[in-house]
N, C-alpha and C positions, 0 to 999 in steps of 0.2 A: 795840197793835202798835208795835214799834220801826221807825220809818220807815227808819232806816239799814240794818237787816237786809233789808227789802224792796227797798230801793235796790240793795244789794249783790247780792241774788239775781237781780234783773233784769239787772244789768250782767254778772254771771257767765254767765247764759244767753245773752246776746248775744255775749260773747267766745268761748263754746264753739263757735260757728258762724262765727267770723271776721267779725263786724260791723265796719264802718268808721266812723270819725269819731263815736264815742259821746260824747254831751254830756248832762249832768245839770243841771237847773235847779230851784231852790227857788221854789215858787209859793204858799207859804203866804200871802203878802201880796196875791196876785192873785186867788185863787179859794178859796172855802170847801169845794170838792168834793174837792180832792186837794192834796197837799203837794209832789209831785215830778212833773216831766215829763222823760222820758228819750227822746232822739232818736238814731237810729242809721241808717246807710246800708247798703243791700244792692245788689248788682250785677245781680240778676235776680229774676224772679218766684219761681223755685225757692228762692233764698236767703231772700227775705222770708218765705216760708212756713216754711222750716226755722228761721229765727230766732224767729218767733212761737211755733212749737212748742217750741223750746228754752226760751224764757222761761216758758211755761206750766208745763212739766215741772219746771224748777228752782224756781220759786216754790212749787209744790205740794209738791215734795220737802222743802222746808224748813218745811212746816207753815203756809203762808199761802194765801190765797184769790185766785183769778182770777175776776173778775166776768163779763167778756165779751171777745170778740174780733171785730173788724170789718175787712172788706176782704180777706179771704182769697180770695174768688172772683176778684177782679181781680189781686191780688198786687203792685200798684204801691205801695200804702200800706196797711199793716196796723196797727191800733190794738189793743193788748192792755191792757185796763183791769184793774188789780190793786187797785182801791179807792183807797188813799192815793197810789198812784203809777201813772202812765199811760205806756206805752211806745209811741212812734211809730217804726215801721220803714218806711223810705221808700227808693225808688230815687233816684239822683242828680238826675235832671231834676225829679222831683216835689218833692224837698227844696229844690232851688234855687228853684223857682217859688213855693212857698208860704212858704218861709223862716220856719218856726215860731219860730226864735230871736228874731225881732223881737217876737213876741207873748209868749212865756214866758221869754225870756232876760234878764230883769231882774237875776237873782241866780244866777250859775253856782255849782254845787257842784263842788269839786275832788275827784275820785274817783281813787284809785290803780288804774290799769288793769293788766291782765296779772298779777293776783295773786288767782287763784281760791282761795277758801277762806281768804284772808288777813284781816288786820285791816281794819276800816272806817275811813274818813277822814271826819271831821266837816267841815261847811262852814266852820267857824271855824279849822280846823287848816291852816296853810300847809304845802304840800309843799316839799321841798328843791328849790331852783331848779337847783343844779348838784351832781351827785354828786361826792363826794370822791375824789381820785385814790388808788388803792391804794398801799400801801407798796412793793409790788414794783416799780412804775414808778420810784419815787424811787431805790430801790436800784440799778436798772438804769442810770439816768442817772448816778448817782455812780460806778458801776463803769466806765462809758464814759469819764467825765471823768478817772478815775485812769489809764486806759490811755493816753489822749492825753498826760497829764503825764509818764508814764513814757517814752513814745516820744520826747517832746521832750528829756527829760533824757539819754536814751541817744545822741542824735545826736552830741555832741562826742566821746564815746568811740569811736563808729563811725568818725568821720573820722580820729582818730589811728591806729586799727587799719588803716585803708585806706592811710594814709601809710607805715606800717611794712611793709606787705605786699611791696612791690618789694624791700626789703633782704633779707627772709627768702627770697624766691625766688632772688635772686642768690647768697646764701650756700649755699643748698641745691644750686644748679646747680654751683658751684665744688667743693663737697664731692663730688658725684657724679663729677666729671671728674678728681678727684685733685689739684686745685689748692688752694693755700692759701686759706682762707676770707677773704674781704675783710672788713676791719673798718671800712671807710669807711661812715659813716652816709649813708643816702640821704635827701636832702632836696631843697632847691631847687638844681638844677644850677648850678655856677659858670660864669660867662661866661669863655670862653678869653681869656687875656691878649692884649691888642692887639699885633700884630706890630710890632716896631720898624721904623720907616720907614727903608728903605735910603738911605744917603747918596748923593746924586746923583754919578755919575761925571763926572770932568773930561774934557772932550773932548780927544782926542789931538792933539798939536801937529802942525800941518800941515807937511809937508816943504817945505824952502826951494825956491824956484823955481830950476830949473837952466837954464832957457832962455837967460837973459842970458849965462852963462858960456860956453855953447856958441857963442853968436854972437861973443863976444870972441875965442875960439880960432880961429874961422873967419877972422876979419879978419887976425889975425897971420899965418896961413898964406898968405893971399892976397898979403901984402906981400913 
């Protein structure tokens, strides 16, 4: 029997009923009775029983044998013995308490999850650590960069057009009013010439004092 086919059948049966935290361990060096231990978590008694049933049906459907099932009465921890591989289906508290990973977790087997009916992954075959980015993302990034560059290149032309807009409006307004179109370019308004400072006016000459003449005439009359 190919252990990888049996391992794949058990994992597929667990995934069909949404098992959590599936872990596969190679136990060839630890026990002569079986080569794989598979551990999975279920959230309730009903799910542990459904997972155990799914594993049995999937293994048998692929032409392999299931030797025994234990723990279905309680439902907290069910063991499905498939000969060369043993599946432990446990609720979270039970799995955390017994921590079977410390016993059988000497050599973990990396299995591709979420690929029912797909190819099998050997323990010696490393899985891709980081998926490659699709070409569509790179194309989208390049397109966005091109847009930014085009926008930056168009800014000077937009500024020039904005500067010419007042001149066009003035010419159009003059034409509508029947006035000659102004040919003066609109740019930075010129500062008005400084008014020439007016020369300070000279004060008017003060009239000569007449009081002494009058006094002299009065004296002559008196004599």
